[in-house]
ZATI-528728 format. One line per field, with one value per residue (C-alpha): x, z, y. Coordinates in steps of 0.25 Angstrom, whole numbers, plus 5000, padded with zeros to 4 digits. Example, Ala and Ser with C-alpha at 12.3 -4.5 7.8 and 13.67 -1.06 7.14 Angstrom:
REM residues 2
xx <- c(5049 5055)
zz <- c(5031 5029)
yy <- c(4982 4996)
***
This chain:
REM residues 542
xx <- c(5039 5024 5015 5007 5001 5011 5002 5006 5020 5021 5021 5031 5040 5038 5041 5054 5058 5054 5043 5035 5026 5018 5012 5001 4987 4979 4971 4963 4974 4983 4972 4978 4991 4985 4975 4987 4994 4988 4993 5008 5019 5020 5011 5002 5002 4990 4991 4980 4987 4999 5008 5006 5010 5023 5027 5025 5033 5044 5045 5046 5057 5065 5064 5067 5076 5069 5059 5045 5033 5021 5009 5002 4989 4991 4993 4985 4992 5006 5002 4998 5012 5020 5025 5029 5036 5044 5048 5053 5061 5067 5070 5075 5065 5064 5049 5042 5029 5019 5008 4996 4990 4978 4985 4993 4981 4975 4986 4979 4966 4971 4962 4959 4972 4980 4994 5008 5013 5027 5028 5021 5031 5043 5046 5044 5051 5064 5058 5044 5039 5027 5026 5020 5021 5018 5032 5039 5031 5041 5053 5049 5046 5060 5065 5057 5063 5077 5076 5069 5080 5092 5099 5095 5082 5068 5054 5050 5036 5031 5017 5010 4998 4987 4986 5001 5000 4989 4997 5006 5021 5031 5042 5049 5049 5063 5069 5073 5088 5093 5107 5117 5123 5131 5143 5155 5163 5177 5188 5194 5180 5179 5193 5189 5177 5186 5195 5184 5177 5190 5195 5187 5185 5169 5163 5149 5140 5127 5119 5106 5097 5107 5115 5104 5100 5114 5116 5128 5125 5138 5147 5141 5144 5158 5161 5155 5163 5176 5173 5168 5156 5143 5132 5119 5107 5102 5089 5092 5079 5085 5096 5108 5117 5115 5109 5115 5129 5138 5140 5125 5122 5107 5098 5097 5084 5075 5070 5081 5094 5099 5099 5108 5117 5119 5124 5133 5138 5149 5155 5167 5166 5152 5149 5135 5130 5117 5109 5106 5108 5100 5085 5079 5066 5073 5088 5099 5102 5116 5127 5125 5139 5151 5160 5171 5165 5169 5156 5155 5142 5139 5126 5120 5112 5122 5111 5111 5126 5129 5115 5113 5127 5141 5149 5164 5162 5150 5150 5138 5138 5132 5134 5137 5149 5153 5153 5160 5171 5172 5174 5185 5192 5191 5197 5208 5211 5212 5198 5194 5187 5173 5170 5165 5150 5140 5138 5123 5112 5108 5097 5100 5098 5090 5095 5088 5077 5072 5061 5050 5043 5029 5021 5017 5030 5038 5030 5038 5051 5044 5039 5052 5059 5049 5050 5065 5064 5054 5059 5063 5076 5069 5062 5061 5056 5050 5052 5042 5041 5046 5047 5046 5057 5068 5063 5061 5075 5081 5076 5076 5088 5090 5101 5098 5096 5082 5076 5073 5066 5063 5053 5060 5056 5046 5033 5025 5018 5029 5029 5018 5018 5034 5034 5024 5033 5045 5038 5033 5047 5054 5043 5055 5056 5047 5043 5038 5034 5033 5026 5020 5005 5005 5013 5005 4992 4998 4999 4991 4983 4996 4992 4980 4991 4999 4986 4982 4995 4998 5011 5016 5023 5021 5017 5019 5013 5020 5008 5011 4998 5005 5014 5026 5037 5030 5030 5045 5047 5038 5045 5058 5052 5047 5061 5068 5057 5057 5043 5039 5034 5019 5008 5011 5002 4989 4992 5002 4992 4987 4980 4965 4959 4968 4972 4970 4981 4979 4964 4967 4977 4966 4957 4967 4969 4982 4982 4988 4988 4989 5001 5000 5005 5019 5014 5008 5021 5027 5015 5012 5026 5024 5011 5017 5029 5021 5007 5004 5002 5003 5002 5001 5005 4999 5010 5007 5020 5015)
zz <- c(4903 4902 4898 4910 4912 4916 4928 4933 4928 4937 4950 4945 4943 4957 4962 4954 4960 4974 4975 4987 4989 4980 4986 4979 4978 4967 4955 4943 4933 4942 4944 4935 4942 4956 4953 4953 4965 4976 4970 4968 4978 4978 4989 4986 4997 4996 4999 4999 4991 4982 4990 5001 4992 4987 5001 5006 4993 4997 5011 5006 4996 5006 5017 5007 4997 4987 4976 4980 4971 4972 4963 4959 4952 4939 4939 4951 4959 4954 4958 4972 4973 4967 4980 4986 4973 4974 4988 4983 4972 4981 4991 4981 4984 4973 4971 4958 4956 4947 4941 4935 4922 4914 4901 4890 4880 4887 4885 4875 4883 4893 4903 4918 4926 4913 4916 4912 4925 4920 4919 4933 4940 4933 4944 4956 4951 4946 4934 4928 4916 4910 4905 4891 4887 4895 4891 4899 4912 4920 4913 4917 4932 4933 4927 4938 4949 4943 4942 4956 4963 4955 4963 4964 4967 4965 4962 4948 4941 4932 4925 4922 4912 4915 4901 4900 4913 4908 4896 4896 4898 4897 4904 4915 4929 4934 4945 4941 4941 4949 4944 4955 4954 4967 4961 4969 4964 4958 4968 4963 4966 4980 4983 4978 4987 4999 4996 4995 5008 5016 5011 5021 5036 5037 5030 5028 5023 5017 5015 5010 5006 4995 5007 5012 4997 4995 5010 5012 5026 5031 5021 5023 5038 5036 5026 5036 5047 5039 5035 5049 5042 5047 5039 5035 5029 5016 5010 5020 5023 5026 5036 5028 5040 5055 5061 5075 5069 5074 5060 5057 5056 5052 5040 5031 5029 5017 5016 5015 5008 5019 5029 5021 5018 5033 5034 5022 5021 5032 5025 5017 5012 5009 5006 5000 5000 4994 4994 4985 4991 4995 4996 5001 4998 4997 4994 4993 4979 4983 4986 5001 5002 5007 4996 4993 5000 4994 4991 4987 4983 4983 4977 4969 4962 4953 4950 4964 4965 4964 4959 4967 4972 4967 4973 4972 4969 4966 4967 4961 4967 4977 4991 4999 4989 4987 5002 5005 4995 5001 5015 5010 5003 5016 5024 5014 5016 5031 5035 5048 5048 5052 5066 5067 5065 5072 5065 5063 5066 5080 5086 5089 5103 5101 5106 5119 5118 5129 5137 5144 5131 5134 5124 5110 5105 5111 5106 5094 5102 5112 5101 5094 5107 5111 5097 5098 5111 5107 5093 5088 5081 5068 5068 5055 5054 5043 5046 5040 5054 5048 5058 5069 5063 5071 5084 5077 5072 5085 5092 5080 5072 5059 5059 5052 5037 5033 5046 5044 5032 5032 5022 5010 4998 5004 5002 5015 5020 5018 5033 5034 5021 5021 5034 5028 5016 5026 5034 5022 5017 5030 5039 5048 5053 5063 5055 5060 5051 5055 5048 5051 5052 5039 5032 5036 5030 5016 5017 5030 5022 5022 5036 5029 5021 5034 5040 5028 5027 5042 5041 5055 5055 5064 5060 5068 5063 5069 5071 5073 5066 5056 5044 5054 5044 5036 5049 5050 5035 5035 5047 5040 5028 5036 5042 5028 5022 5034 5038 5052 5059 5059 5059 5051 5039 5042 5031 5040 5051 5052 5065 5061 5060 5068 5061 5070 5065 5074 5070 5056 5057 5063 5052 5042 5050 5058 5073 5080 5091 5093 5102 5108 5123 5127 5135 5122 5115 5120 5119 5105 5100 5106 5100 5086 5087 5092 5084 5075 5062 5059 5070 5070 5080 5079 5086 5090 5089 5091)
yy <- c(4876 4873 4885 4891 4905 4916 4918 4904 4905 4918 4910 4899 4911 4916 4902 4901 4915 4911 4921 4916 4929 4938 4951 4957 4963 4956 4962 4957 4957 4948 4938 4928 4925 4928 4917 4908 4914 4905 4892 4897 4897 4912 4917 4929 4939 4948 4963 4973 4984 4983 4992 4982 4971 4978 4982 4967 4962 4973 4968 4954 4957 4964 4953 4942 4948 4941 4946 4948 4948 4958 4958 4971 4974 4981 4996 4999 4989 4994 5008 5004 4997 5008 5014 5001 4997 5010 5006 4993 4999 5009 4998 4988 4977 4966 4966 4960 4966 4960 4969 4963 4968 4965 4961 4965 4963 4975 4985 4993 4994 5004 4996 4996 4997 4998 5004 5004 4996 4995 5010 5012 5003 5008 5019 5009 4997 4992 4986 4984 4976 4969 4955 4955 4940 4927 4921 4932 4932 4924 4930 4944 4939 4934 4947 4954 4946 4948 4963 4964 4956 4962 4973 4984 4976 4982 4980 4975 4975 4965 4968 4955 4956 4946 4941 4938 4930 4922 4917 4905 4905 4894 4902 4894 4900 4900 4909 4923 4926 4937 4941 4944 4958 4956 4963 4968 4980 4979 4979 4992 4999 4993 4997 5011 5011 5007 5018 5029 5024 5024 5038 5046 5048 5049 5037 5034 5022 5024 5010 5006 4994 4989 4984 4974 4970 4965 4960 4969 4973 4966 4972 4986 4984 4980 4992 5002 4997 4997 5011 5015 5022 5025 5018 5026 5019 5025 5018 5008 5000 4986 4982 4986 4989 4985 4998 4995 4995 5007 5012 5013 5028 5027 5029 5041 5047 5046 5060 5071 5071 5081 5070 5061 5073 5075 5060 5059 5072 5070 5057 5057 5043 5036 5022 5020 5006 5000 5013 5025 5039 5045 5040 5052 5059 5073 5069 5078 5084 5088 5077 5075 5068 5076 5082 5073 5061 5047 5039 5024 5019 5004 4999 4987 4998 5006 5016 5021 5023 5038 5040 5053 5057 5055 5043 5040 5026 5017 5002 4995 4981 4973 4980 4967 4964 4978 4981 4968 4971 4985 4980 4970 4982 4991 4980 4978 4993 4992 4996 4990 4977 4976 4971 4957 4956 4947 4934 4936 4946 4948 4955 4970 4976 4988 5001 5005 5015 5024 5019 5026 5031 5028 5036 5034 5041 5030 5018 5016 5016 5006 4997 4996 4994 4983 4976 4976 4969 4959 4957 4943 4941 4940 4953 4961 4975 4982 4997 5007 5014 5027 5037 5026 5018 5024 5018 5005 5004 5009 4997 4987 4992 4985 4975 4962 4962 4957 4962 4976 4983 4998 5005 5011 5018 5028 5020 5019 5007 4996 4993 4983 4976 4976 4969 4958 4956 4954 4944 4936 4936 4933 4925 4922 4936 4944 4956 4969 4980 4995 5005 5019 5022 5030 5020 5008 5013 5012 4997 4993 4983 4975 4970 4962 4954 4951 4946 4938 4931 4930 4938 4939 4952 4964 4978 4991 5004 5016 5024 5039 5043 5052 5051 5055 5054 5065 5074 5072 5075 5088 5093 5092 5099 5110 5112 5112 5122 5131 5128 5130 5117 5115 5104 5092 5091 5084 5074 5068 5064 5050 5051 5053 5044 5035 5023 5011 5001 4990 4990 4991 4979 4971 4974 4968 4956 4960 4960 4972 4983 4997 5002 5015 5013 5008 4996 4991 4990 4977 4969 4974 4970 4957 4955 4959 4950 4938 4939 4928 4936 4951 4961 4976 4986 5000 5008 5022 5029 5043)
***
């Protein structure tokens, strides 16, 4: 291969791996390879903050099921991005983050922006490394793609010193090899799983995003129907199970282990598929499962199996293959055959919601109902509506894989940039992103990126003028601590001065309107769905 600078070979490797977008915020130490970005086939998508860039890359990876690349500016940029990288790690998004650095030659100088980037990234990435020699630039990039895409997927950081990229390399750019780990458990283990799961009278299924990652929705549905088991979502931010299915029971919360214990405590057989248990801020330290309950845990990530609580049988393997084998074994044991399923996805009929709610309290309900009525068949929702999410999912229940993405990992501000990433990955979808007023202000500058690149997505800010989720959480805290209810902390209030989101959007190049009356809802939904370009609705929900 002819010699050329590593900074040029970088883009050849992107092309070999089918990387069509690089999200980022530029800095001086990355100027060498960014100087070549406009001439390459990989489109640079400019964000005005690193957290926005990572959140867009996260949405892109989730929608495309492909690796996405994000460029960060040295240690300061990595610091800005850390919260969103944590979310990507918790959610299993295959991100490849490239952090620029002044150069290896300056290591002894302790100069401006000097930091151990690999150590900084370790807690929020699956793998982090630094390239020290030009002959390994492409080798390390391929390794990064492989690690990011190999289950359990996750973000990877590659530190690229500028002086290394300026030197020549003769490496060839070839596509990264992602090994197939789609293993099925041995027949004896599958038979034992079937025996355990049919040994009781009160079965339960707990499922999470590992189901969507392996495309196991159909197999999970078959097993749940054969067991006659209610299905609860755990760390479930994708469409892992049709939420209109009679066996869908709901999603467990993410705050208190006591809530999960109330759900799982009555089951005598439990199937855990594609999730860890339990992803709560305040998890139960005591085993929440009933004494004597038989528990089977299936996951591609062996680390998560029996991590916190004992299980009777752990099956490390691909959820789709493992659940398919389990369904066949259940059928052989005489379990009822699953009923026939529709040949393809169909548009759900939203449940009827009471009309006559004509005040601000009912505007979220009215908006969700109207969106369901006007929505095209290709609607995709990015849901960071938080406390307003129940109204949204009542009228637009998640059903079709690849059309619903919920926030995960605890980082606020993913709703707007996440929706932008989904739309860039899937331009065939009509994408609408929901977020809260407080959450939106973490990354509101993402609207500028949507305007700059003409990303025709809709954005809805559910504006209750507070951090309402904190209100709900502190109410529970008061109750648990025996503290009498009183005024919420002033720190939870966002009403003064009032944020005029439609005006803010227009200043960033995005059209929009404020909705605070029932009669404005229908026209606002229509405008958002038909506008040629990005459009924002400031929905006053309280």
